[in-house]
C-alpha positions as CSV (number, residue, x, y, z in Angstrom):
1,M,88.1,79.1,117.5
2,S,88.4,80.3,121.1
3,Q,86.1,83.0,122.4
4,S,87.3,85.8,124.5
5,S,86.1,89.5,125.4
6,G,87.8,90.8,122.3
7,P,87.6,89.6,118.7
8,D,87.8,86.0,117.8
9,R,91.1,84.3,117.2
10,L,91.7,81.9,114.5
11,T,94.5,79.5,113.4
12,R,95.8,78.4,110.1
13,V,95.1,81.7,108.4
14,L,97.6,81.9,105.4
15,L,99.4,85.3,104.8
16,S,99.2,84.4,101.1
17,D,95.5,85.2,101.4
18,L,96.2,88.5,103.0
19,T,98.9,90.0,100.8
20,T,98.7,91.4,97.3
21,L,101.8,89.2,96.4
22,R,99.9,86.2,97.5
23,L,102.9,84.9,99.2
24,G,103.6,83.9,102.8
25,G,103.0,81.0,105.1
26,P,100.6,80.5,108.0
27,A,99.9,82.7,111.0
28,A,100.3,81.1,114.5
29,S,97.0,83.0,115.3
30,Y,94.8,85.6,113.5
31,V,92.5,88.3,114.9
32,E,90.3,90.5,112.7
33,A,89.6,93.8,114.6
34,T,86.7,95.7,113.2
35,T,86.5,98.4,115.9
36,E,89.2,100.6,117.4
37,A,88.5,99.0,120.8
38,E,89.0,95.5,119.3
39,L,92.3,96.7,117.6
40,V,93.7,98.2,120.8
41,E,92.7,95.2,122.9
42,A,94.2,92.7,120.5
43,V,97.6,94.5,120.4
44,S,97.7,95.1,124.1
45,S,96.8,91.5,124.9
46,A,99.6,90.1,122.7
47,D,102.1,92.7,124.0
48,A,101.1,91.7,127.6
49,A,101.7,88.1,126.7
50,G,105.1,88.8,124.9
51,T,103.5,87.4,121.7
52,P,104.9,88.9,118.3
53,V,102.5,91.0,116.5
54,L,102.1,91.7,112.6
55,L,99.7,94.3,111.6
56,V,97.9,93.7,108.2
57,A,95.5,95.9,106.5
58,G,95.5,95.8,102.7
59,G,98.6,93.6,102.6
60,S,100.0,95.6,99.6
61,N,103.4,96.4,101.1
62,L,104.4,93.1,102.8
63,V,106.8,90.4,101.8
64,V,106.2,87.5,104.3
65,A,108.3,84.4,104.9
66,D,107.2,81.1,103.3
67,E,107.4,79.7,106.9
68,G,104.6,82.3,107.9
69,F,104.5,84.4,111.2
70,P,105.1,82.8,114.6
71,G,102.8,85.4,116.5
72,V,99.4,86.9,116.1
73,V,98.4,88.4,112.9
74,I,96.0,91.3,113.5
75,K,93.9,92.4,110.5
76,V,93.0,96.0,110.8
77,A,89.4,96.2,109.5
78,T,88.1,99.3,111.2
79,A,85.8,101.4,109.2
80,G,84.4,105.0,109.3
81,V,84.8,108.4,107.5
82,R,84.0,111.5,109.3
83,S,84.0,115.2,107.8
84,D,83.3,118.5,109.0
85,V,81.5,119.4,105.7
86,E,78.9,117.4,103.8
87,A,79.7,118.9,100.4
88,C,82.0,121.5,99.0
89,H,80.1,124.1,96.9
90,G,80.4,127.8,96.5
91,P,83.2,130.3,97.3
92,S,82.5,130.2,101.0
93,C,83.9,126.6,101.3
94,S,87.4,126.9,102.6
95,G,88.1,123.1,102.9
96,A,87.2,119.9,104.5
97,M,88.8,118.1,107.5
98,V,88.2,114.5,107.0
99,T,89.0,111.7,109.6
100,V,89.4,108.2,108.2
101,A,89.7,104.9,110.2
102,A,92.9,103.0,109.6
103,G,91.1,100.0,108.0
104,E,89.2,101.9,105.3
105,D,90.2,101.0,101.7
106,W,92.7,103.8,100.4
107,D,91.2,104.0,96.8
108,A,87.7,103.9,98.0
109,F,88.4,106.9,100.1
110,V,90.1,108.7,97.2
111,A,87.0,108.0,95.0
112,R,84.9,109.5,97.7
113,A,87.1,112.5,98.0
114,V,86.9,113.1,94.3
115,A,83.0,112.7,94.2
116,S,82.8,115.0,97.2
117,E,85.1,117.6,95.3
118,W,87.9,117.3,98.0
119,V,91.2,118.2,96.3
120,G,94.6,116.9,97.1
121,I,94.8,113.3,96.8
122,E,93.2,112.5,93.3
123,A,96.6,111.6,91.8
124,L,96.9,108.9,94.4
125,S,94.2,107.0,92.8
126,G,94.5,103.3,92.3
127,I,97.0,102.6,95.0
128,P,96.1,99.4,96.9
129,G,96.1,99.3,100.6
130,A,94.4,100.7,103.7
131,V,94.3,104.4,104.7
132,G,96.2,103.7,108.1
133,S,99.2,102.4,106.2
134,T,99.6,105.5,104.0
135,P,101.3,107.7,106.6
136,I,103.8,105.0,107.4
137,Q,105.4,105.0,104.2
138,N,104.2,108.6,103.3
139,V,102.7,107.1,100.1
140,G,103.2,109.1,97.0
141,A,102.7,108.9,93.3
142,Y,102.3,111.2,90.2
143,G,103.5,114.2,92.1
144,Q,101.5,113.9,95.1
145,E,102.2,112.4,98.6
146,V,99.9,112.1,101.7
147,A,102.2,114.3,103.6
148,D,100.7,117.1,101.4
149,T,97.4,116.7,103.1
150,I,97.7,115.0,106.3
151,A,96.7,117.2,109.3
152,S,97.2,114.6,112.0
153,V,97.7,110.9,112.7
154,R,96.1,109.3,115.9
155,V,97.8,106.2,117.2
156,W,97.9,103.7,119.9
157,D,101.5,103.9,121.6
158,R,102.5,100.4,122.5
159,R,105.4,101.7,124.6
160,L,103.3,104.3,126.6
161,R,100.2,102.3,126.5
162,G,98.0,105.1,125.4
163,I,96.5,107.0,122.5
164,R,98.5,109.9,121.0
165,T,97.9,112.3,118.3
166,F,100.7,113.6,116.0
167,T,100.4,116.7,114.0
168,A,101.8,116.6,110.4
169,S,105.0,118.5,111.6
170,E,105.5,115.8,114.2
171,C,105.3,112.8,111.8
172,G,108.8,113.1,110.4
173,F,107.6,112.9,106.8
174,G,110.3,112.3,104.2
175,Y,110.7,110.4,101.0
176,R,108.7,107.1,101.6
177,H,109.4,107.6,105.3
178,S,108.0,108.8,108.6
179,R,108.4,108.4,112.4
180,F,106.1,105.5,112.2
181,K,108.4,103.8,109.8
182,A,111.5,104.6,111.8
183,D,110.1,103.1,114.9
184,P,107.9,100.2,113.4
185,A,107.1,98.2,116.5
186,R,105.8,101.3,118.6
187,H,102.8,102.8,116.9
188,V,99.5,101.3,115.8
189,V,97.6,103.8,113.5
190,L,94.1,104.3,114.6
191,D,92.9,107.1,112.1
192,V,94.3,109.8,109.9
193,T,93.0,113.3,109.5
194,F,93.3,114.9,106.2
195,Q,92.9,118.7,105.4
196,L,91.6,118.9,101.7
197,R,90.8,122.1,99.8
198,C,87.4,122.1,98.0
199,G,86.8,122.6,94.4
200,T,86.1,120.8,91.0
201,L,89.9,121.2,89.7
202,G,92.5,119.0,91.1
203,A,95.8,120.3,92.6
204,P,98.4,121.6,90.2
205,V,99.8,118.7,88.1
206,R,103.5,118.3,89.1
207,Y,104.2,115.0,87.2
208,A,105.2,115.4,83.5
209,E,103.7,111.9,82.4
210,L,100.4,112.8,84.0
211,A,100.4,116.2,82.6
212,R,100.8,114.8,79.1
213,A,98.1,112.2,79.6
214,L,95.7,115.2,80.8
215,G,96.9,117.4,77.9
216,V,97.9,120.1,80.1
217,E,101.1,121.8,81.1
218,Q,103.0,120.9,84.3
219,G,101.6,123.3,87.0
220,D,98.3,123.6,85.4
221,R,95.0,122.0,87.0
222,A,92.5,119.6,85.5
223,P,89.1,118.4,86.7
224,L,89.2,116.1,89.7
225,A,87.5,113.2,87.8
226,E,89.9,113.4,84.8
227,V,92.9,113.2,87.1
228,R,91.6,110.2,88.7
229,R,90.6,108.4,85.4
230,E,94.0,109.2,83.8
231,V,95.9,108.2,87.0
232,I,94.3,104.9,87.0
233,A,94.8,104.4,83.3
234,L,98.6,105.1,83.7
235,R,98.7,102.7,86.7
236,R,96.8,99.9,84.8
237,S,99.2,100.2,81.9
238,K,102.1,99.5,84.4
239,G,100.2,96.6,86.2
240,M,99.8,98.5,89.2
241,V,96.0,98.3,89.6
242,L,95.0,95.0,91.3
243,D,93.4,92.4,89.1
244,A,93.2,88.9,90.1
245,T,93.5,87.6,86.5
246,D,96.6,89.5,85.7
247,H,99.7,88.3,87.3
248,D,101.6,91.5,86.8
249,T,99.4,92.9,89.5
250,W,100.4,90.1,91.9
251,S,103.2,92.3,93.3
252,A,103.8,94.7,96.3
253,G,104.0,97.8,93.8
254,S,107.3,99.4,93.4
255,F,109.8,97.1,95.0
256,F,112.6,99.5,95.1
257,T,112.5,103.2,96.1
258,N,114.0,105.6,93.8
259,P,117.6,106.3,95.0
260,H,118.7,109.7,96.4
261,L,122.2,110.3,95.4
262,S,125.2,112.5,96.4
263,A,126.3,114.8,93.6
264,E,129.5,112.5,93.1
265,Q,127.1,109.5,92.6
266,S,124.8,111.4,90.3
267,A,127.8,112.6,88.2
268,A,129.2,109.0,87.9
269,L,125.9,107.8,86.1
270,P,125.6,107.8,82.3
271,D,124.9,111.0,80.8
272,D,121.2,110.1,80.0
273,A,120.3,108.8,83.3
274,P,117.4,110.5,84.9
275,R,118.5,113.3,87.5
276,Y,116.0,115.3,89.6
277,P,117.8,117.8,92.0
278,Q,116.2,117.8,95.4
279,P,115.9,120.6,97.8
280,D,118.4,118.9,100.4
281,G,121.2,118.8,97.8
282,T,120.7,115.1,96.7
283,V,119.8,114.1,93.3
284,K,117.0,111.7,92.8
285,S,117.3,109.1,89.9
286,S,114.9,106.5,88.7
287,A,115.2,102.9,90.0
288,A,113.2,101.5,87.0
289,W,115.9,103.1,84.6
290,L,118.8,101.8,86.4
291,I,117.2,98.2,86.6
292,E,116.6,98.1,82.9
293,R,119.9,99.6,82.0
294,A,121.6,97.0,84.3
295,G,120.2,94.3,82.0
296,F,116.9,93.5,83.7
297,A,114.1,93.9,81.1
298,K,110.4,93.9,81.7
299,G,109.4,90.1,82.2
300,Y,112.9,89.2,83.4
301,G,112.7,85.9,85.0
302,L,109.8,84.4,83.0
303,D,112.3,82.0,81.3
304,L,114.2,81.1,84.6
305,N,113.3,78.4,87.1
306,G,110.0,77.8,85.5
307,G,109.0,81.5,85.7
308,R,107.5,81.2,88.9
309,V,108.5,84.7,89.8
310,S,109.6,87.7,87.5
311,L,109.7,91.3,86.8
312,S,106.4,92.6,85.7
313,T,106.0,92.5,81.8
314,K,104.7,96.0,82.1
315,H,107.0,97.8,84.6
316,T,110.6,97.0,85.7
317,L,110.0,98.1,89.4
318,A,107.5,95.5,90.2
319,L,108.5,91.9,91.3
320,T,105.5,89.5,90.5
321,N,104.3,86.3,91.6
322,R,103.3,84.4,88.5
323,G,100.9,82.0,90.5
324,N,103.0,79.4,92.0
325,G,106.1,81.2,93.3
326,T,107.6,81.4,96.8
327,T,108.8,84.2,99.0
328,E,112.4,83.0,98.9
329,E,112.3,82.8,94.9
330,L,111.0,86.3,94.9
331,L,113.8,87.5,97.2
332,A,116.5,85.7,95.2
333,L,115.3,87.7,92.2
334,A,115.3,90.8,94.2
335,R,118.8,90.3,95.3
336,E,120.0,89.4,91.8
337,I,118.5,92.7,90.5
338,R,119.8,95.0,93.5
339,D,123.3,93.3,93.2
340,G,123.3,93.9,89.3
341,V,122.4,97.5,89.7
342,E,125.1,98.1,92.3
343,K,127.7,96.3,90.1
344,A,126.6,98.3,87.1
345,F,126.2,101.7,88.6
346,G,127.4,101.7,92.1
347,V,124.0,102.6,93.5
348,A,122.5,100.4,96.2
349,L,118.7,100.1,95.8
350,V,116.6,99.9,98.8
351,N,113.5,97.7,99.1
352,E,110.2,99.6,99.7
353,P,108.0,96.6,101.0
354,V,108.4,95.6,104.6
355,A,110.1,92.1,104.9
356,V,108.5,89.9,107.5
357,G,110.6,87.0,108.7
358,V,113.1,87.3,105.8
359,A,115.9,89.7,104.8
360,L,117.0,91.1,101.5
């Protein structure tokens, strides 16, 4: 370990220890940044030296090469939650502005929001990862996405070498997309400010499966704690809640995004294919449905190549490491599924996790 004015730098840290897939080789060097100043210093120093940078927080959306990463891996471990209200009680409370450090655990923040009666992110319970990663992907589930409640995102701009703040309207949010994802090497998220309403009832339930679990109609509302409980139960039933003893959770969550199709592509699908018309004229379908109908059932891969990687036995959208897999084996499975769906339906699935040192 060498000492510097910034955080300590280590070697031989394995990316498999930092990702939820538990795959990936060694980092050439590693820095854990526990303060905003350390994070900016670590990134700036690497940029000045021309050293490649990989930012890791929760590691839930990364597929890293077996060879590892040839530059510096910077662990975003910053902490802090600041709110302009201590609690939401009574009719006079109009809402809470809550600023959260990038390194804070996302689900811990959601739990805090529910306990504080901050409304708007309760359906995003149980999602692994850190707060700073959520605006990049515009994380969403069960009818909510972070774009619904983000007020602003503060970043370190690596090109301009300064701190900038983007309002929600400047973030370019779309389905699993943002300006930060479009230009991934430029911005380092420092913190995210959320504008959350106050109350004991969650936002109107938009997702049919969640509404059924709650025993309400779509568009109705349910108590915050009940929404959180049912969302976590649904996610757990699909292997989407991290559990060290359950290999179905050794994944990067949903590996493929739901495709947005043209009217012609949608019409070419089987009659019973899911179709959800979108405001922009496209039609969203279900990647999980397409995968299963293309012949890839839950658990596909368990009887192939020693079963080191497979589709989750609980959900066809998750590709899993069964404990001794490799990144290349996982990618081979992903390619087989992607190509199989395209051959069956003419739909090209797009991977949701970020590929580091590899290509699908």
